[in-house]
C-alpha positions in Angstrom: -65.3 -121.8 65.0 -61.7 -122.3 63.9 -59.3 -123.3 61.2 -56.4 -125.7 61.6 -53.5 -125.4 59.2 -51.8 -128.5 57.8 -49.0 -127.3 55.5 -49.4 -125.3 52.3 -51.8 -127.5 50.5 -54.8 -127.7 52.8 -56.5 -126.3 55.9 -59.4 -127.5 57.9 -62.2 -125.4 59.2 -64.7 -126.2 61.8 -68.1 -124.5 62.2 -69.5 -125.2 65.7 -73.2 -124.9 66.3 -75.4 -125.6 69.3 -79.0 -125.0 70.3 -81.0 -124.5 73.5 -84.7 -124.2 73.8 -84.7 -120.4 74.5 -84.4 -118.1 71.5 -81.4 -115.7 71.2 -81.2 -113.0 68.5 -77.8 -111.8 67.1 -76.8 -109.8 64.1 -74.9 -111.9 61.6 -71.2 -110.9 61.1 -69.7 -110.5 57.7 -65.9 -110.6 57.1 -64.4 -110.4 53.6 -60.8 -110.2 52.4 -60.5 -107.5 49.8 -57.3 -107.1 47.8 -58.1 -103.4 47.1 -58.1 -104.1 43.4 -54.8 -106.0 43.5 -52.9 -103.4 45.5 -52.8 -105.9 48.4 -50.8 -109.1 47.8 -50.9 -112.2 49.9 -48.1 -113.7 47.9 -44.5 -113.1 46.6 -43.4 -110.8 49.4 -39.7 -110.0 48.7 -37.8 -111.3 51.8 -34.4 -109.9 50.6 -35.6 -106.3 51.1 -33.9 -104.5 54.0 -35.9 -104.3 57.3 -37.9 -101.2 58.0 -38.5 -101.3 61.8 -37.1 -97.8 62.4 -40.3 -96.3 60.9 -43.1 -95.3 63.4 -46.0 -97.6 62.7 -48.4 -96.7 65.5 -49.9 -93.9 63.4 -50.6 -93.1 59.8 -51.5 -95.4 56.9 -49.3 -98.0 55.4 -51.1 -99.3 52.4 -48.5 -98.0 50.0 -45.8 -100.4 51.3 -45.0 -103.5 49.4 -46.1 -105.6 52.4 -49.7 -104.4 52.2 -51.8 -107.6 52.3 -55.2 -105.9 51.5 -58.1 -105.0 53.7 -60.7 -107.0 55.7 -64.2 -105.6 55.3 -66.3 -106.1 58.4 -70.0 -105.8 59.3 -71.1 -106.6 62.8 -71.1 -105.5 66.4 -68.8 -103.0 68.1 -66.2 -104.6 70.4 -65.6 -107.7 68.2 -62.2 -109.0 68.9 -60.1 -110.9 66.4 -57.2 -112.9 67.8 -54.3 -113.4 65.4 -52.2 -116.6 65.5 -49.8 -118.5 63.3 -50.7 -121.8 61.7 -47.1 -122.5 60.5 -44.8 -123.6 59.1 -43.1 -123.8 62.5 -39.7 -122.0 62.3 -36.8 -123.8 64.1 -33.7 -122.4 65.8 -35.4 -119.1 66.6 -34.5 -116.8 69.4 -36.5 -116.7 72.7 -39.9 -115.2 72.4 -43.1 -115.8 70.5 -43.1 -114.2 67.0 -44.2 -114.5 63.4 -41.9 -115.9 60.8 -41.8 -116.5 57.1 -40.3 -120.0 57.0 -38.6 -121.8 54.1 -40.9 -124.6 53.1 -38.2 -127.2 52.7 -35.9 -126.0 55.5 -37.4 -124.6 58.7 -34.1 -123.4 59.9 -34.3 -120.6 57.4 -36.7 -117.8 58.2 -37.3 -114.1 58.6 -39.2 -112.5 61.4 -42.1 -110.1 60.6 -44.9 -108.3 62.3 -48.1 -106.7 61.2 -49.7 -103.3 61.3 -53.6 -103.0 61.3 -55.2 -99.7 60.6 -59.0 -99.6 61.3 -61.1 -97.2 59.1 -64.8 -96.5 58.6 -66.8 -96.5 55.4 -69.8 -94.3 55.6 -73.5 -94.9 54.6 -73.0 -92.2 52.0 -70.5 -94.6 50.2 -67.5 -92.4 51.1 -64.4 -93.0 53.2 -64.8 -92.1 56.9 -62.2 -91.5 59.6 -59.5 -93.7 60.9 -60.9 -95.2 64.1 -58.8 -95.1 67.3 -55.8 -93.1 68.3 -53.3 -95.7 67.2 -52.8 -98.5 64.8 -52.7 -102.0 66.2 -49.3 -103.6 66.1 -49.4 -107.4 65.9 -46.0 -108.6 66.9 -46.8 -111.9 68.8 -49.2 -114.7 68.0 -52.1 -114.2 70.3 -52.2 -110.4 69.8 -55.7 -109.1 68.9 -57.5 -106.5 67.0 -60.6 -104.9 68.6 -63.1 -103.3 66.3 -64.3 -100.2 68.1 -67.6 -99.4 66.2 -70.4 -101.4 64.7 -71.1 -101.5 61.0 -74.0 -102.7 58.8 -76.7 -101.5 56.4 -79.7 -102.3 58.7 -82.2 -99.4 59.0 -84.8 -98.5 61.6 -88.4 -97.6 60.8 -88.3 -94.0 62.0 -92.1 -93.9 62.2 -92.4 -96.9 64.5 -93.3 -96.0 68.1 -90.4 -98.0 69.4 -87.9 -95.9 67.4 -85.4 -94.2 69.8 -82.8 -92.7 67.4 -80.2 -93.8 65.0 -77.3 -92.7 62.8 -77.2 -90.6 59.7 -75.1 -91.1 56.6 -72.1 -89.4 58.3 -72.2 -91.7 61.4 -73.7 -89.1 63.7 -76.3 -90.1 66.2 -79.7 -88.3 66.3 -83.4 -88.5 66.0 -85.6 -88.1 63.0 -86.0 -89.5 59.4 -82.4 -88.7 58.5 -81.1 -90.8 61.5 -82.4 -94.2 60.3 -79.3 -96.5 60.5 -78.7 -99.0 63.3 -74.9 -98.7 63.0 -72.7 -95.6 62.6 -71.0 -97.0 59.5 -71.8 -99.2 56.5 -68.5 -101.1 56.8 -65.4 -101.2 58.9 -62.3 -102.0 57.0 -58.9 -103.1 58.4 -55.8 -102.4 56.4 -53.2 -105.1 57.2 -49.5 -104.6 56.3 -46.5 -107.0 56.7 -43.4 -105.4 58.2 -40.1 -107.2 57.7 -37.7 -107.0 60.7 -33.9 -107.2 60.7 -34.1 -110.6 62.4 -33.5 -113.5 60.1 -31.6 -116.8 59.8 -29.7 -118.3 56.9 -32.0 -116.9 54.2 -31.5 -118.7 50.9 -33.1 -118.6 47.5 -36.5 -120.2 47.6 -40.2 -120.2 48.7 -41.2 -119.1 52.2 -44.6 -119.3 53.9 -46.6 -118.0 56.9 -50.1 -119.0 57.8 -52.2 -116.4 59.7 -55.5 -117.2 61.5 -57.8 -114.4 62.6 -60.5 -115.8 64.8 -63.4 -114.2 66.7 -67.0 -114.8 67.6 -68.6 -116.2 64.5 -65.5 -115.7 62.3 -62.4 -117.7 61.2 -60.2 -116.2 58.5 -57.1 -118.0 57.3 -54.5 -116.2 55.2 -51.8 -118.3 53.6 -49.0 -115.9 52.8 -46.0 -116.6 50.6 -42.6 -114.9 50.2 -39.6 -115.4 48.1 -35.9 -114.8 48.5 -33.5 -113.4 45.8 -34.2 -114.7 42.3 -36.8 -117.3 43.2 -39.7 -116.6 40.7 -43.3 -117.5 41.3 -44.6 -118.3 44.8 -48.1 -119.8 44.3 -50.1 -120.9 47.2 -51.3 -117.6 48.7 -55.0 -117.5 49.5 -57.7 -116.3 51.9 -60.2 -118.8 53.3 -63.0 -117.5 55.6 -65.8 -119.2 57.5 -68.6 -117.2 58.9 -71.3 -118.3 61.3 -74.6 -116.8 60.2 -76.8 -118.3 62.9 -77.0 -117.5 66.6 -74.5 -119.2 68.9 -77.5 -121.1 70.2 -80.2 -122.2 67.7 -83.8 -122.1 69.0 -85.0 -125.7 68.8 -88.6 -124.7 68.0 -87.3 -122.9 64.9 -85.0 -125.7 63.8 -87.7 -128.3 63.8 -89.7 -126.2 61.3 -86.9 -127.0 58.7 -87.4 -130.5 57.4 -86.2 -130.6 53.8 -83.1 -129.4 51.9 -85.2 -126.8 50.2 -86.6 -125.6 53.6 -83.5 -125.5 55.7 -81.9 -123.4 58.4 -78.9 -121.2 57.5 -75.8 -121.6 59.7 -72.8 -120.4 57.8 -70.9 -119.3 54.7 -67.5 -120.2 53.3 -65.4 -118.0 51.0 -62.1 -118.8 49.2 -60.2 -116.2 47.2 -56.8 -116.3 45.5 -55.0 -114.8 42.5 -52.7 -117.8 41.9 -54.3 -120.9 43.5 -57.3 -123.0 42.9 -59.1 -125.1 45.6 -61.7 -127.8 46.3 -63.7 -128.4 49.4 -65.8 -131.1 51.1 -67.6 -131.5 54.4 -67.6 -134.2 57.1 -68.9 -134.9 60.6 -65.5 -135.9 62.0 -62.1 -134.3 62.1 -60.5 -137.0 60.0 -62.9 -136.3 57.1 -64.3 -139.8 56.9 -68.0 -139.6 57.8 -71.2 -137.5 57.3 -73.2 -138.7 60.3 -74.1 -135.2 61.6 -75.6 -135.3 65.0 -76.4 -132.9 67.9 -75.3 -134.5 71.1 -75.2 -133.9 74.9 -74.7 -136.0 77.9 -78.4 -136.9 77.9 -78.8 -138.0 74.3 -78.4 -137.1 70.6 -80.3 -136.8 67.4 -79.3 -136.5 63.7 -79.6 -133.7 61.2 -78.7 -133.1 57.6 -76.3 -130.6 56.0 -77.0 -128.8 52.7 -74.4 -126.8 50.8 -75.4 -124.3 48.1 -72.6 -123.1 45.9 -72.8 -119.4 44.9 -69.4 -119.1 43.2 -69.2 -121.1 41.0 -73.0 -121.3 40.9 -74.6 -124.7 41.6 -77.6 -126.5 43.1 -78.3 -127.1 46.8 -76.6 -130.4 47.6 -77.3 -132.7 50.6 -74.0 -133.7 52.2 -74.4 -137.5 52.6 -70.9 -138.5 51.5 -67.4 -137.0 51.7 -67.0 -137.7 48.0 -69.2 -134.7 47.3 -66.6 -132.2 46.4 -67.0 -128.5 45.5 -64.3 -126.8 43.4 -63.4 -123.2 43.0 -63.8 -121.5 39.6 -61.6 -123.1 37.0 -60.4 -119.7 35.8 -60.1 -116.4 37.6 -63.3 -114.3 37.7 -63.9 -110.7 38.8 -64.0 -109.9 42.5 -65.3 -106.4 43.2 -64.5 -104.5 46.4 -67.6 -103.9 48.5 -66.3 -100.6 49.6 -64.3 -98.9 46.8 -65.5 -100.8 43.8 -62.0 -101.9 42.6 -62.0 -105.2 40.7 -59.5 -108.0 40.4 -59.4 -111.4 38.7 -59.4 -114.2 41.3 -60.1 -117.9 41.7 -63.1 -118.0 43.9 -65.3 -120.4 45.9 -68.2 -119.3 47.9 -71.4 -120.9 49.3 -73.9 -121.2 52.0 -74.2 -124.0 54.7 -77.7 -124.9 55.9 -79.1 -127.7 58.0 -82.5 -129.5 58.5 -83.9 -132.3 60.7 -86.1 -135.2 59.8 -89.8 -134.7 59.4 -91.5 -135.7 62.7 -88.8 -134.2 64.9 -90.6 -132.6 67.9 -89.8 -130.9 71.1 -89.9 -134.3 72.7 -87.4 -136.0 70.3 -84.6 -135.6 72.8 -84.4 -134.7 76.5 -84.2 -130.9 77.3 -80.6 -129.9 77.3 -78.0 -127.9 75.5 -76.7 -129.9 72.4 -73.5 -129.4 70.4 -72.4 -130.3 67.0 -69.6 -129.7 64.5 -69.5 -129.4 60.7 -65.9 -129.9 59.4 -65.0 -128.1 56.2 -61.9 -129.5 54.4 -60.2 -127.2 51.9 -57.3 -128.3 49.6 -55.5 -125.5 47.7 -53.6 -126.5 44.6 
Protein backbone atom coordinates (compact mmCIF):
# COMPACT_ATOMS: atom_id res chain seq x y z
CA UNK A 1 0.00 0.00 0.00
CA UNK A 2 1.50 3.38 -0.88
CA UNK A 3 0.94 7.03 -1.62
CA UNK A 4 2.37 8.94 -4.57
CA UNK A 5 2.73 12.70 -4.18
CA UNK A 6 1.94 15.00 -7.10
CA UNK A 7 2.56 18.54 -5.95
CA UNK A 8 0.79 20.39 -3.17
CA UNK A 9 -2.76 19.96 -4.32
CA UNK A 10 -3.19 16.22 -4.52
CA UNK A 11 -1.85 12.82 -3.59
CA UNK A 12 -2.79 9.38 -4.75
CA UNK A 13 -3.08 6.40 -2.49
CA UNK A 14 -3.22 2.77 -3.48
CA UNK A 15 -4.57 -0.01 -1.34
CA UNK A 16 -3.39 -3.38 -2.62
CA UNK A 17 -5.36 -6.50 -1.75
CA UNK A 18 -4.94 -10.13 -2.76
CA UNK A 19 -6.45 -13.46 -1.81
CA UNK A 20 -5.50 -17.11 -1.76
CA UNK A 21 -7.64 -20.07 -0.81
CA UNK A 22 -5.96 -20.62 2.55
CA UNK A 23 -7.06 -18.45 5.45
CA UNK A 24 -4.61 -16.18 7.23
CA UNK A 25 -5.34 -14.26 10.42
CA UNK A 26 -3.73 -10.94 11.30
CA UNK A 27 -4.44 -8.18 13.79
CA UNK A 28 -5.53 -4.96 12.13
CA UNK A 29 -3.12 -2.08 12.41
CA UNK A 30 -4.29 1.40 13.40
CA UNK A 31 -2.23 4.52 12.71
CA UNK A 32 -3.56 8.01 13.51
CA UNK A 33 -1.93 11.44 13.29
CA UNK A 34 -2.62 13.39 16.49
CA UNK A 35 -1.74 17.09 16.77
CA UNK A 36 -1.60 16.83 20.58
CA UNK A 37 -4.31 19.44 20.93
CA UNK A 38 -2.70 21.82 18.45
CA UNK A 39 0.77 21.66 20.02
CA UNK A 40 1.98 19.84 16.92
CA UNK A 41 1.91 21.78 13.66
CA UNK A 42 2.27 20.45 10.13
CA UNK A 43 2.30 23.96 8.70
CA UNK A 44 3.98 27.36 8.99
CA UNK A 45 7.41 26.20 10.15
CA UNK A 46 9.61 29.32 10.38
CA UNK A 47 12.55 28.63 8.07
CA UNK A 48 14.33 31.85 9.03
CA UNK A 49 15.11 30.46 12.50
CA UNK A 50 18.76 29.58 13.13
CA UNK A 51 19.80 25.94 12.87
CA UNK A 52 19.94 23.88 16.05
CA UNK A 53 22.01 20.85 15.09
CA UNK A 54 24.41 21.34 18.00
CA UNK A 55 21.81 19.88 20.37
CA UNK A 56 21.96 16.17 21.24
CA UNK A 57 18.79 14.64 19.82
CA UNK A 58 19.41 10.94 20.38
CA UNK A 59 17.95 11.13 23.89
CA UNK A 60 15.25 13.09 25.68
CA UNK A 61 11.96 14.48 24.42
CA UNK A 62 11.61 17.32 21.93
CA UNK A 63 7.89 18.07 21.76
CA UNK A 64 8.45 21.56 23.19
CA UNK A 65 10.35 22.68 20.07
CA UNK A 66 8.56 24.72 17.43
CA UNK A 67 9.29 22.00 14.86
CA UNK A 68 7.11 19.49 16.73
CA UNK A 69 4.76 17.94 14.15
CA UNK A 70 2.58 15.98 16.57
CA UNK A 71 2.41 12.31 17.35
CA UNK A 72 1.41 9.19 15.50
CA UNK A 73 -0.77 6.89 17.59
CA UNK A 74 -0.22 3.22 16.75
CA UNK A 75 -1.94 -0.07 17.53
CA UNK A 76 -0.53 -3.25 16.02
CA UNK A 77 2.24 -5.81 16.22
CA UNK A 78 5.71 -5.38 17.67
CA UNK A 79 8.45 -5.04 15.10
CA UNK A 80 6.39 -2.98 12.65
CA UNK A 81 8.79 -0.94 10.52
CA UNK A 82 7.85 2.42 9.00
CA UNK A 83 10.06 3.62 6.16
CA UNK A 84 10.22 7.41 5.74
CA UNK A 85 10.66 8.92 2.27
CA UNK A 86 10.13 12.29 0.61
CA UNK A 87 7.39 12.91 -1.95
CA UNK A 88 8.76 16.31 -3.00
CA UNK A 89 8.95 18.98 -4.17
CA UNK A 90 12.37 17.93 -5.49
CA UNK A 91 15.02 20.46 -4.46
CA UNK A 92 17.61 21.31 -7.11
CA UNK A 93 21.25 22.42 -6.85
CA UNK A 94 21.66 20.43 -3.63
CA UNK A 95 24.97 19.10 -2.27
CA UNK A 96 25.85 15.43 -2.69
CA UNK A 97 23.89 13.05 -0.51
CA UNK A 98 20.27 12.11 0.00
CA UNK A 99 18.46 14.42 2.45
CA UNK A 100 15.14 16.07 3.30
CA UNK A 101 14.50 19.63 2.11
CA UNK A 102 11.82 22.25 2.55
CA UNK A 103 11.69 23.57 -1.02
CA UNK A 104 10.23 26.83 -2.31
CA UNK A 105 7.11 25.98 -4.26
CA UNK A 106 7.84 28.32 -7.18
CA UNK A 107 11.65 28.02 -7.26
CA UNK A 108 13.20 24.66 -6.41
CA UNK A 109 16.68 26.22 -6.26
CA UNK A 110 15.70 27.69 -2.89
CA UNK A 111 15.57 25.25 0.03
CA UNK A 112 16.55 24.41 3.58
CA UNK A 113 17.72 21.00 4.72
CA UNK A 114 16.03 19.39 7.75
CA UNK A 115 15.98 16.09 9.56
CA UNK A 116 13.50 14.50 11.97
CA UNK A 117 13.62 13.08 15.49
CA UNK A 118 11.22 10.30 16.48
CA UNK A 119 10.64 9.49 20.15
CA UNK A 120 8.67 6.28 20.77
CA UNK A 121 6.57 6.14 23.93
CA UNK A 122 4.02 3.83 25.52
CA UNK A 123 0.48 4.52 26.70
CA UNK A 124 -0.69 2.09 29.36
CA UNK A 125 -3.97 0.19 29.65
CA UNK A 126 -4.56 2.25 32.80
CA UNK A 127 -4.86 5.32 30.51
CA UNK A 128 -1.62 6.81 31.78
CA UNK A 129 1.67 7.62 30.08
CA UNK A 130 4.21 4.82 30.08
CA UNK A 131 7.95 4.83 29.50
CA UNK A 132 10.00 5.93 26.52
CA UNK A 133 10.70 2.75 24.55
CA UNK A 134 14.24 2.10 23.44
CA UNK A 135 17.57 3.50 24.56
CA UNK A 136 17.78 6.18 21.89
CA UNK A 137 15.51 8.29 19.73
CA UNK A 138 15.41 7.53 16.02
CA UNK A 139 17.13 10.14 13.84
CA UNK A 140 15.63 10.34 10.34
CA UNK A 141 18.22 12.15 8.25
CA UNK A 142 17.97 10.42 4.89
CA UNK A 143 14.97 9.34 2.80
CA UNK A 144 14.73 5.59 3.28
CA UNK A 145 15.52 5.71 7.00
CA UNK A 146 13.04 3.79 9.12
CA UNK A 147 11.32 3.71 12.50
CA UNK A 148 10.86 0.32 14.16
CA UNK A 149 8.14 0.00 16.78
CA UNK A 150 9.60 -2.23 19.51
CA UNK A 151 6.42 -3.37 21.28
CA UNK A 152 2.87 -4.30 20.38
CA UNK A 153 -0.18 -2.27 21.35
CA UNK A 154 -3.92 -2.82 21.35
CA UNK A 155 -6.96 -3.18 23.58
CA UNK A 156 -7.65 -6.87 22.87
CA UNK A 157 -8.23 -8.99 25.98
CA UNK A 158 -7.79 -12.70 26.71
CA UNK A 159 -10.46 -14.78 28.37
CA UNK A 160 -8.44 -15.69 31.46
CA UNK A 161 -10.80 -18.57 32.30
CA UNK A 162 -10.34 -20.24 28.92
CA UNK A 163 -8.26 -23.45 29.05
CA UNK A 164 -6.07 -22.11 26.23
CA UNK A 165 -5.10 -19.00 28.23
CA UNK A 166 -1.34 -18.95 28.80
CA UNK A 167 -0.74 -15.51 30.25
CA UNK A 168 -0.99 -11.86 29.34
CA UNK A 169 -0.18 -8.31 30.41
CA UNK A 170 -1.62 -6.24 33.22
CA UNK A 171 -2.49 -2.55 33.08
CA UNK A 172 1.16 -1.60 33.67
CA UNK A 173 2.49 -3.67 30.77
CA UNK A 174 3.90 -6.46 32.95
CA UNK A 175 3.58 -10.09 31.84
CA UNK A 176 1.98 -12.60 34.18
CA UNK A 177 -0.75 -15.15 34.73
CA UNK A 178 -4.16 -14.64 36.31
CA UNK A 179 -7.24 -12.46 36.03
CA UNK A 180 -5.23 -9.22 36.25
CA UNK A 181 -3.08 -10.26 33.28
CA UNK A 182 -5.75 -10.20 30.61
CA UNK A 183 -4.31 -8.02 27.84
CA UNK A 184 -2.83 -9.43 24.64
CA UNK A 185 -0.43 -6.49 24.22
CA UNK A 186 1.71 -4.75 26.85
CA UNK A 187 0.37 -1.30 25.94
CA UNK A 188 -2.91 0.22 24.83
CA UNK A 189 -1.16 2.53 22.35
CA UNK A 190 2.32 3.29 21.13
CA UNK A 191 2.83 6.88 20.16
CA UNK A 192 5.63 8.43 18.14
CA UNK A 193 6.53 12.08 18.72
CA UNK A 194 7.95 13.51 15.48
CA UNK A 195 9.92 16.77 15.44
CA UNK A 196 11.48 18.70 12.54
CA UNK A 197 15.03 19.97 13.12
CA UNK A 198 16.35 22.73 10.84
CA UNK A 199 19.99 22.36 9.84
CA UNK A 200 22.44 25.13 8.95
CA UNK A 201 22.45 23.98 5.31
CA UNK A 202 20.31 26.11 3.01
CA UNK A 203 20.37 27.79 -0.38
CA UNK A 204 19.14 31.23 -1.43
CA UNK A 205 16.24 31.40 1.01
CA UNK A 206 13.72 34.06 0.08
CA UNK A 207 10.37 35.28 1.33
CA UNK A 208 7.66 32.77 0.40
CA UNK A 209 6.06 29.36 0.85
CA UNK A 210 8.11 26.15 1.17
CA UNK A 211 6.90 22.55 1.22
CA UNK A 212 8.02 19.03 2.07
CA UNK A 213 5.99 15.86 1.61
CA UNK A 214 6.72 12.93 3.93
CA UNK A 215 5.57 9.36 3.35
CA UNK A 216 5.65 6.83 6.19
CA UNK A 217 4.92 3.36 4.84
CA UNK A 218 4.81 -0.09 6.38
CA UNK A 219 2.83 -3.30 6.26
CA UNK A 220 -0.80 -2.21 6.04
CA UNK A 221 -0.02 1.50 6.53
CA UNK A 222 0.59 4.53 4.31
CA UNK A 223 0.71 7.94 5.96
CA UNK A 224 1.36 11.09 3.95
CA UNK A 225 2.22 14.35 5.70
CA UNK A 226 2.22 17.51 3.60
CA UNK A 227 4.39 19.97 5.55
CA UNK A 228 4.57 23.69 4.86
CA UNK A 229 7.07 26.33 5.93
CA UNK A 230 7.54 30.05 5.48
CA UNK A 231 10.49 32.39 5.22
CA UNK A 232 10.62 35.89 6.75
CA UNK A 233 7.41 37.90 6.48
CA UNK A 234 5.39 35.48 4.37
CA UNK A 235 2.08 35.04 6.18
CA UNK A 236 -0.17 32.06 5.91
CA UNK A 237 1.04 28.75 4.54
CA UNK A 238 -2.06 26.66 3.85
CA UNK A 239 -1.80 23.18 2.43
CA UNK A 240 -0.56 21.18 5.42
CA UNK A 241 -2.40 17.94 6.09
CA UNK A 242 -2.22 14.29 7.06
CA UNK A 243 -3.65 11.58 4.80
CA UNK A 244 -3.53 7.99 6.04
CA UNK A 245 -4.63 4.72 4.45
CA UNK A 246 -4.83 1.58 6.56
CA UNK A 247 -5.36 -1.98 5.42
CA UNK A 248 -7.83 -3.65 7.77
CA UNK A 249 -7.97 -7.02 6.03
CA UNK A 250 -5.35 -9.77 5.95
CA UNK A 251 -2.66 -9.45 3.26
CA UNK A 252 -4.39 -12.46 1.69
CA UNK A 253 -8.19 -12.62 1.79
CA UNK A 254 -9.63 -16.14 2.22
CA UNK A 255 -11.71 -16.73 -0.89
CA UNK A 256 -14.28 -18.85 0.93
CA UNK A 257 -14.95 -15.84 3.20
CA UNK A 258 -15.07 -13.31 0.38
CA UNK A 259 -17.76 -15.18 -1.57
CA UNK A 260 -20.08 -14.92 1.45
CA UNK A 261 -20.23 -11.15 0.82
CA UNK A 262 -22.54 -10.47 -2.11
CA UNK A 263 -24.24 -7.09 -1.45
CA UNK A 264 -23.10 -3.62 -0.48
CA UNK A 265 -24.84 -4.07 2.89
CA UNK A 266 -23.06 -7.41 3.39
CA UNK A 267 -19.51 -6.64 2.31
CA UNK A 268 -15.93 -7.43 3.33
CA UNK A 269 -13.91 -4.68 5.12
CA UNK A 270 -10.52 -4.02 3.50
CA UNK A 271 -9.39 -0.56 4.62
CA UNK A 272 -9.95 2.90 6.02
CA UNK A 273 -8.94 6.38 4.88
CA UNK A 274 -8.38 9.36 7.13
CA UNK A 275 -7.66 13.03 6.28
CA UNK A 276 -6.92 15.71 8.90
CA UNK A 277 -5.92 19.36 8.52
CA UNK A 278 -6.26 22.63 10.40
CA UNK A 279 -6.12 24.83 7.29
CA UNK A 280 -7.08 22.76 4.24
CA UNK A 281 -10.18 21.00 2.93
CA UNK A 282 -10.17 17.95 0.66
CA UNK A 283 -12.25 15.76 -1.61
CA UNK A 284 -11.66 12.17 -2.65
CA UNK A 285 -12.72 9.59 -5.21
CA UNK A 286 -11.85 5.99 -6.07
CA UNK A 287 -10.81 4.27 -9.29
CA UNK A 288 -9.57 0.93 -10.56
CA UNK A 289 -6.66 2.45 -12.53
CA UNK A 290 -3.78 4.78 -11.71
CA UNK A 291 -5.11 7.49 -14.04
CA UNK A 292 -8.41 7.74 -12.18
CA UNK A 293 -10.59 6.97 -15.20
CA UNK A 294 -12.36 3.67 -14.50
CA UNK A 295 -14.14 1.67 -11.79
CA UNK A 296 -13.80 -1.80 -13.29
CA UNK A 297 -12.46 -3.51 -10.18
CA UNK A 298 -11.08 -7.00 -10.79
CA UNK A 299 -8.95 -9.63 -9.13
CA UNK A 300 -6.47 -10.97 -11.67
CA UNK A 301 -3.72 -13.54 -12.07
CA UNK A 302 -1.96 -15.17 -15.01
CA UNK A 303 -4.72 -17.77 -15.07
CA UNK A 304 -7.78 -15.55 -15.15
CA UNK A 305 -9.74 -12.79 -13.45
CA UNK A 306 -13.11 -11.96 -11.94
CA UNK A 307 -14.82 -8.74 -10.95
CA UNK A 308 -15.83 -7.34 -7.59
CA UNK A 309 -17.47 -4.19 -6.27
CA UNK A 310 -16.21 -1.47 -3.94
CA UNK A 311 -18.29 0.26 -1.29
CA UNK A 312 -17.27 3.38 0.62
CA UNK A 313 -19.02 4.40 3.83
CA UNK A 314 -18.24 7.94 5.04
CA UNK A 315 -17.87 8.31 8.79
CA UNK A 316 -16.73 11.95 8.87
CA UNK A 317 -18.73 13.66 7.55
CA UNK A 318 -21.33 10.96 8.07
CA UNK A 319 -22.99 9.45 5.03
CA UNK A 320 -24.49 6.35 3.48
CA UNK A 321 -22.70 3.30 2.09
CA UNK A 322 -22.06 4.09 -1.57
CA UNK A 323 -21.20 1.67 -4.36
CA UNK A 324 -18.23 2.95 -6.37
CA UNK A 325 -19.41 2.50 -9.96
CA UNK A 326 -18.21 5.88 -11.26
CA UNK A 327 -15.26 8.18 -10.64
CA UNK A 328 -17.76 11.03 -10.39
CA UNK A 329 -18.78 9.83 -6.93
CA UNK A 330 -16.78 12.27 -4.85
CA UNK A 331 -16.52 12.39 -1.07
CA UNK A 332 -15.65 15.74 0.57
CA UNK A 333 -14.14 16.56 3.92
CA UNK A 334 -16.14 18.53 6.45
CA UNK A 335 -17.03 22.01 5.20
CA UNK A 336 -15.93 23.52 8.50
CA UNK A 337 -13.45 22.34 11.14
CA UNK A 338 -14.88 19.89 13.67
CA UNK A 339 -13.38 18.64 16.95
CA UNK A 340 -10.67 15.98 16.79
CA UNK A 341 -9.96 14.32 20.15
CA UNK A 342 -6.63 12.68 20.93
CA UNK A 343 -7.10 8.94 21.57
CA UNK A 344 -4.39 9.05 24.24
CA UNK A 345 -4.42 12.33 26.15
CA UNK A 346 -7.89 13.63 25.30
CA UNK A 347 -6.81 17.02 23.91
CA UNK A 348 -9.09 18.47 21.25
CA UNK A 349 -8.48 20.60 18.19
CA UNK A 350 -10.73 21.92 15.43
CA UNK A 351 -9.79 20.24 12.14
CA UNK A 352 -11.13 19.65 8.66
CA UNK A 353 -11.69 15.90 8.58
CA UNK A 354 -12.54 13.11 6.17
CA UNK A 355 -12.77 9.51 7.31
CA UNK A 356 -14.42 6.37 6.06
CA UNK A 357 -14.34 2.63 5.48
CA UNK A 358 -13.65 0.73 2.25
CA UNK A 359 -15.39 -2.62 1.75
CA UNK A 360 -15.76 -5.03 -1.16
CA UNK A 361 -18.20 -7.71 -2.32
CA UNK A 362 -18.59 -10.11 -5.24
CA UNK A 363 -21.57 -10.92 -7.43
CA UNK A 364 -24.11 -13.45 -6.14
CA UNK A 365 -23.33 -16.86 -7.57
CA UNK A 366 -19.56 -16.49 -7.27
CA UNK A 367 -18.22 -19.86 -6.14
CA UNK A 368 -14.94 -21.61 -5.48
CA UNK A 369 -15.05 -22.67 -9.13
CA UNK A 370 -15.55 -19.18 -10.60
CA UNK A 371 -11.83 -18.85 -11.38
CA UNK A 372 -8.90 -21.30 -11.48
CA UNK A 373 -7.10 -21.83 -8.18
CA UNK A 374 -4.31 -19.25 -7.93
CA UNK A 375 -3.22 -16.14 -6.06
CA UNK A 376 -5.09 -13.10 -7.38
CA UNK A 377 -4.18 -9.43 -7.00
CA UNK A 378 -6.08 -6.18 -7.24
CA UNK A 379 -5.70 -2.48 -6.49
CA UNK A 380 -8.08 0.20 -5.35
CA UNK A 381 -6.78 3.70 -6.14
CA UNK A 382 -7.81 6.52 -3.84
CA UNK A 383 -7.36 10.04 -5.23
CA UNK A 384 -7.27 12.92 -2.77
CA UNK A 385 -7.29 16.59 -3.75
CA UNK A 386 -6.50 19.11 -1.00
CA UNK A 387 -7.57 22.72 -1.51
